[in-house]
C-alpha positions, 0 to 999 in steps of 0.5 A, spaced: 277 813 396 280 809 391 288 808 390 290 811 383 297 811 381 301 818 380 302 822 374 295 822 371 296 830 371 303 830 368 300 826 362 295 831 361 300 837 361 305 833 357 299 832 351 297 839 351 304 841 351 305 836 345 299 839 341 300 846 342 308 847 343 312 842 341 310 835 338 315 831 341 312 832 348 306 828 345 310 822 344 312 822 351 305 823 353 303 817 349 308 813 352 307 815 359 299 815 358 300 807 356 304 806 362 299 810 367 293 805 364 297 799 365 299 801 372 291 802 373 289 796 370 294 792 375 291 796 380 284 794 378 282 802 378 279 806 373 284 811 370 283 818 371 280 822 365 285 827 365 290 822 363 286 819 358 285 825 355 293 827 355 294 820 352 289 822 346 292 829 345 299 825 345 296 820 339 293 826 336 300 830 337 304 824 334 300 824 328 300 831 326 308 831 327 308 825 322 304 828 317 307 835 317 314 831 316 311 827 310 308 833 307 315 837 308 319 832 305 313 832 299 314 839 298 322 839 298 321 833 293 317 838 289 322 844 289 327 839 287 324 836 281 322 844 279 329 846 280 332 841 276 327 841 271 328 849 270 335 848 270 335 843 264 330 847 260 
């Protein structure tokens, strides 16, 4: 049986929680997934598919978090511009 580093399931759980519950956990899953894959490469083993899936979920979660922050800022900017315009008329 091939020896693999520990933490593959944790990466998946964090990635899933990052996507479904708290997007900050997605960043942690992405970082831990990168570390896990690097350890697998050092050991010369294939990473667990759960860890790879968790890393991908972490990446998706992080992208969604960035998009939500950007769109939130745009919406606030629109509200401010509309409020200023309405105040001047």
